[in-house]
N, C-alpha and C positions, 0 to 999 in steps of 0.2 A: 444586701449590695454587700459584694467584696473590694477590697481595695486594690485587689490585684486582676488584671487582665489573662493574662496566663496563671494557671497552677501546675507548677512543674513537679511532675511524682516522678522519682527515678525508678525505673526498672529493671533487672536483669535482662541484658542482652544475649539473644543467643549467637555462637559463634560458629556459624556457617556462611557459608559461599553467598548465602543470598543478602549478608549484610554489607556486602563492596555495592559502593555506587558511583565507581570511580570510572572513568571515561577510558576509552583506549590506548588513548596516546599519553595520559596520566599515570595509569595504572590503580591498582588498589590502594587508597589512601585514606586515613581516617578524617582527611578536612573534607571527604565527600559522604562522612556516612552521616546518617539522622539520628539527634538524639531522642528514644523514645520518650514520649509527654502526652500527656492530658490537658486538651483546651478545654479553659471554661469559657461561658461568655454572658456572665453577669458585665454589665460595663456600664461605666458613668452614661449619661444621656447626651451629654457633649462628646462621647467618642462613638463614629463610624463604625460598625461590627464588617463592614464591606467594601474596605478598601480594593479600587481595581484597578488591575495592571495596565498600562499602556496599550493601547489598542493599534492593531496592524495598521499596513497602509488600506486604503480601500482597494478592493478588486477594480479591475480593469473595466474600461466604461466599455468593452465591447463585448463584455459576456453578458448574460440576460439575467435579470435579477430573480432568485431563487425564493422557494416557501421557507420560510424558517421551521426549524427542526423544533422539538420538544425541547424547552429547556433554554432556549434562546432568546435573549432579550430583545436584541435588537436587531430587526429584518437584515437590514445593510449591513451590518459587522457578520451574519452567519457565515461560519465554513465548517458546516458539517456533511458530510459525504453522504449519498443518497444512491442504494442500490437498488436496480429492477433487473430481475436474471441477470444476465450476463453485461448489461450496461451498465457501467459505474459513471455517475456525474460526479464534480467534485466542483463547490463555489470558490476554492481559491486554491491556485498552482501549488502542488508540494516542488519545494526544491530542493536540491541533491540530497539524497541518502545514502552519500558512499562517496570515498574518495578519490584521486585520479587516477589512481589503481583498481577503480571500480570496484571496491571491496569496501563492504557493507559497514554500516556502523548500527547497533544494534536498538532497536526501539526501544523506548522509556518503560516500563511497565510498573504498575501500581495495582497491588493486592487490597481489595476491599474486602473483608470478612465481617462476619456478626449474625445475629441470630434471625430468623423469619423476620420479615416485615418490619425489621429495625431499620431500615431508610436507607440504605446501601444503594440501590438505583438511584435516588434522590439525590444522596452525595456525588456519586458519578455524574449525572447529568449535571450539578452545580459545578462540580471540576471541569467538566470539558465547557461549558458556558465562560468561567471566569478564567480558563488558559486563552481563550479566545486566540488560539492557531488552529491550522488548518490541519486536517489528516490526526484524527484522536478517534479510535476505535473503541467501542465497550463491548466486552464478551461476557454474557450471564454464564454463570455455572448451569441455570436452569434448564439449558440446552443439552445438557451430556446427561440426563438421567437413560439408565440402562433402557433397552427393549426388553417389556414385560412379557415373558409367556403368560398362558392360558388364566394358570393357578392364580397369579400375583395379579393379572389384571381384573379378575374376581375381586381379589381383598383389595386393589385399588379402589373399585367402584363403591365397594362396603364400608371403605374409610378404615381400612384393617391392614393396609400395606403401609409400610415405615418408608417416606420420602424423606425423611430427615437424619437417616442412619446414611454412613460414610458409605457402604456396600451397595446403594443405591444409585450412585454414581459410577460413569465409566472413567475413572481415574487415566488410563492409558490412553482415551482419546483426549481429554481433555489437555493433560502435558505434553503430547505430542503436538497439539492445535497451537496453545499455548507459545511454545519455543519455536514453532515455525511463525508465528505472527512476531515474535522477538527479533528471529531472524530477517524480517521484511519479506517472509513469502506470501502468497496468496493461499488462503485457509478456506472451504466449506467446511459450514458450522451446521450442524443437525437444528431442527426447529422443532419444539415439542408442544404437543397441544395437551395443556392443562385440563381441558375438556372431556378428551378421549384417552388420557393418559397413553399416548402413546405418541411415536414422532412421523413428521409429515414426508411425505417424499420427497420432494422440494428441499434444497438446502440453501443456506444463506453464505454466498464470498462477500468473504473479507481481505481486503488487499491493502497494503500503503500505509501503514501507522507509525507515526513520527511517535505519538506515544499510545501505549494499551490500557486501559481500564479495566482490570478483570475481578468480577465480583459474583460472591457466592457465599452461602452458608458453610460451605467445607473448603474455602478458597487457604486456608491454612492448616488441612489436616494432612497434607502429602507432603513428607519434606523433600521430594522433585520438584513442585511447585512453588514452596517457598526459594528453590534457589534461582529460579527464573526472575522472581521480583525484585526492581529494585528499591521499591517503597512498601513496606507494607501498612494498613491504614484498618484499624477494628472500629467500626460502629458501636457503641455503648448505647441501648435507649434502654428505658423501663419496659419492663414484663409487660403491665399492663396497657402501656399505649401499644405494643406489637401486636396484642390480643386484638385490641379493638380494629388497629389496621388490615389483621389477616381476616379478620370478622368480613370487613367490610371488602377486602380485594376477592376473597374467595368468593364469595354471595354473589358480588357485581358483576365481575371478570371472568369468574370460572366456572360459575354455576352449581355451586354446591350448595348444600342447604344447611341453615346456624347449627344446627345438632349435629350434625355429620362434624364441620369446622371445630367445634368445641370439645367432641371426643377425640377427633385427631390431635388437636392441643394438646391436651392433658394425658394421653396416650404416648403420643410418638412426639411431639414439636419441644414441650418442656422437658424432659427427661434428655433427648438429642441434646439442646441447647446447655446442661448443665455436664453432661458427658462428653462432647465431642469438640462442643465451639469455644465455650467459654475461657477452658484450660489455656487457649491458644494465643489467648489476649497478651499472653508476655511474649510471644512473639513479636507483636505489632512495636512497629516504629514511631507511631502515631495514633491515640487514642480520641476517636470523637465522640463527645458524648452528645447528647438529643440531636443524635444524625443530620440530616438536612438543613435543619434549622442554627446551626453550629457555623455560622459565615466567617467567624474568627481561624474556625480549624481549616475550612476549606480554603481560605486564603493563603495558611500558613503553607498548605501542600501546594500550591498553586505558585510560590513564591519559589519552592526550593524546586518544583518541577522546569519552570522557566530557567535558572540557574543552570541545570542540568541539558537544557536544550540550548543554549547560547554556545555550551561548552561541545555540540554535536554539531556544529552547524559547518557546510564547505563552500569554500568561493572557488569554481573550476574554470571558468570559461578564460579570464585572465590569465591564470597559469598554464593553461592550452596554447592560448594564441603566442603567450611569450616564450614557451618553451623553445630550447634548440636542438633543433634536429639536424643542422650543418654536418655534412659530413657521413651522416648515418644510414646505409642505405635502406631501401624500400623492403618493408617484411614480404617473406616468402608466400602469406597469405594474401596479399594484394596480385589482384587478375585485371590486367587491362586489356581491353579490344585491342588486334593489331591495327596499327594508322593507316591505314589503307588511304587511297585517294579517296574512296567512299567516305569514310567517317571523317577525315579532313575536310572534306567539301562539306557535309550536315554542321561540323563544328562552325564552318565559316559561317554558315547563315547564321545560326540560332545565338553567335557570340557577336554578329554586327547589330549595333544599336538602331539603324535605320531598317532593319527587318521589320516587316507588319507582324502583326499579332497571329493573324490567320495564318502565314509563311512558318513563323515562330511555332505554333502548335503542331504545323504539320511536321514539318524536320523533326521535333520533337520527339514525336509520336514515333516516327521513324528511327529514330535513334535508341528509344526504350526500347523497340521489339527487337533491333540487332544485340542491345545489351541481356536482355532476357535470354534469348538463344544461348548467348554465349552462357549465361550462367546457367542454363539448362544444362549443358552438355558436362557440366563439373559434377552431377549429382551422379551416386554409384548406377552401374546398368549391369545388365546379367545377356547372357547369350540368349539369344530366341532364334527358333528353325520356323519360317512362314512356309506356307506353298502358295505360290503364283497361281493367276489364272490360266497360264499356260499349263500347267499342273506340275509347275517344277519347283522345288525347293530351296528356299535362297537363308543363307546363315545372316542371321541379322540381330540388332541388340535391343534390348527393351529396358525403360529405367525399373529398377527395384522399387522407387518411392510409389506408395500407395497413394497419398495427399500431399500436395504444396500448400500452405498458407502465405499468402500475400500481407503484410502488417504495413500500413502507410503511415508515416510521421505526418499529421498533417500542419499546413492544408500543402504545400508543395507535393509533398510524397503521394498526395490522393491522384495527382493527375498521370500517375504512372500505372494506377489500377487498372485502367481500359486495357493498354497495350499487354498487361501480364494475362490479364484474361482472354487475349486475341491467341496467344501464343501456349497456352497452357491452357487445358480442357478441366473442369471442373473444379477450378481453383477456389478456395474460401479467401476470404478478405477481412482482415480485423483494422481495427484504428486505434492510433494512438495520439492525442493534441498535447504538442509540447508547445509552450511559448515565452519567449524572454520575457523577465522581469524590467519593465524598463526604468526600475529605480537601483535594482541591484546587477543589472546585466547578466544573472543567472537563467539558464532554462529552467522550467517549472512544468511540473506535469498536471494537466487539467482533466484529460478523458479518456477513457480505456475503453475497448469493446473488441473483443477476442472471442474466437472461436473455441467450441467446447472442444473438450482434450487437445489442446494445442501444445501439448508436452510431448505426445507421441508423432508430431508433422515435422518434416523441413519448412524453415520459414526463410523466405524473403523480403527482408526489410527494406523497405521503399522509401529512400529522399532523393528528391532531386539533384539537388547540393547537398554536399558536405564541406564544412569551413573548418571550424577547429574541431569538431567532433563532439560535441557538447550535447546536443541533442540525439545524435546518433547513439552515445554511451548511455544515456538517459532511457532511451527503446531497448537497448539490448539488455539494459540494468532490469526492465520491466519483464522482459521474456526471463529470463535467468530466473526472477522470483517468481513466474510462473512455472517453473522446472521443466522450460526448454534446454538440452544440452548445447552447451556454446558450441561445438562442431556442428552441431545442423542449422545454423546463422548462415544466412548470407545477405550482406548489406549491399542491395544494389543501389547504384549513384549514376546520373549522367557526368557530373564533374566533381571532384573533390578537390580540396588543399591537400600540400605533403605534410602537412601539419595536423590535419585532422584523421588524414592516415595511417599517421604513426602514432596519435593520440588511443586511437580504437585500438591497433595492433597490441599497444602496451597494454593495457587494461583487458583484453579480451584476446590471447592470441592465440586463439582455436576459429575465433569469427572469421570468415574469408569474404574477401574485400573484393566487390566487383565494379567496374566503373569503365569509362569510355576515354576518360583523361584526366591527368594530375597536374594542376598548376603549381607554383612555387611559393607565392606569398599570399598572407590574410593581412588585410589594412586594418586599424585602429576601430573601423565599426564592424569588423569581423566579418568582410567581405572578401571573396576569392579574387585574387589578382593573377593573370589579366581576366579572367573570369568570364561571368555569362549575365551580370548585373542579381537583379532581385528574379528568380526565375519565377516565383507565384506573382509577382504584380505583373509580370510579361506576357504569362499564361493566361491568366484571368481578365486582365485588360484594367486593373487596379493598380492606384499607387499612394500609399498613406504618408509620404514626406509630405511634411510642412512646408 
């Protein structure tokens, strides 16, 4: 039994760009750096090795209860994302990860390095569990083994291929993927099959990480990777324990025979650890002995990450609602339908509080079709000559756009999907669920379903009304994170507030804003004045007011 809870061991610190833990606003500073240390866990019996961080508020009651993910200790507190093909569900909303200018705050990247079967994945899962915050992504280096040629594949089957050498990994793909995750972008990650020693055809999509945990035996072996990491953790476990774990894992999970595992360990794994992994222990900010059993070290990591995340939060909606746009001209990207007697008449119907639900839906759909016809006229066109049934040629025009994707901001934006499909043939539809957190007043992202290869298409972003522009900004940011060019996004809304127009145009000056009317004010409940009321409640016949 030791008298000290923490055994601090001074180690040389690499003087590289990866040492900076500073925020964008504060710059790089010594106060944000982590002192390298080794954490021991020989604690007195009366001390708890597992102090928990305060729990986040419970998810809104309207969300369905999710199954708990591996490593989670309380189902009701689970905040892990689940990805199924192109559908991504989240158990807790993601608050804004950008400022009012729409600029991103980079994700916090934790690098976990250590020998094979040292407990890196266990440490990563415990960090996720103890963090208890939404939107944490785990990226494993095991996904980035190179594709083997025929000769290499034969060696792999005979346990003669060195999977523990740096040359076995596709570092270019690892670096580009981790950088994109840090920048908040969507990435497609290979799925490696250890039984067949090959990559699967299907890939896994990861998007929306506030914290990225990157683990692998060669996580510290490349200087470019070290620069991306905000915190570097080395998992140090006894070699006999690692061997026992590897035997159990490779036999049970990867279909290997014991002799082959032992042969591979002695010929490749152990020498590789001594030459390529252990020397990089000096690059670590924190060394974790005993792997996943070391709750003290995990909680130390979690404490630092929580402090970093607190400095990265944004409060947008109140700032947007309070922003003064008096005297500022409407942006050139704003396109309002001409206020004809027809448009004015339809607005009279849908703004009238005494209008029945059936009439409200009927006139809303009429207005939606007119809105989309106007938006379609703004797409690029090219000359086209066609022959009429009378055999006469006609000089006409055709759109040069191959496909249009409609992305609705749930729930009010979903009401516009049918009208878009009625005026635009073969349109694809995506959905983004953004809800207001009743405690913070901020928009939060809960759900995404986007068509494949959306980055190549023109996007009609649908929301029935836009008040402060907070939800629209978040949806646009999601599209940009999926590599959609800003100039290909059309924000289509029946009614907008002037403040919402200015907010969106200020943050994203290339996005085209198309609406049928702009009202001047927004009240303290973020409702447009004179407005239209709660569009979703009037359309669906619901009322959530207490």
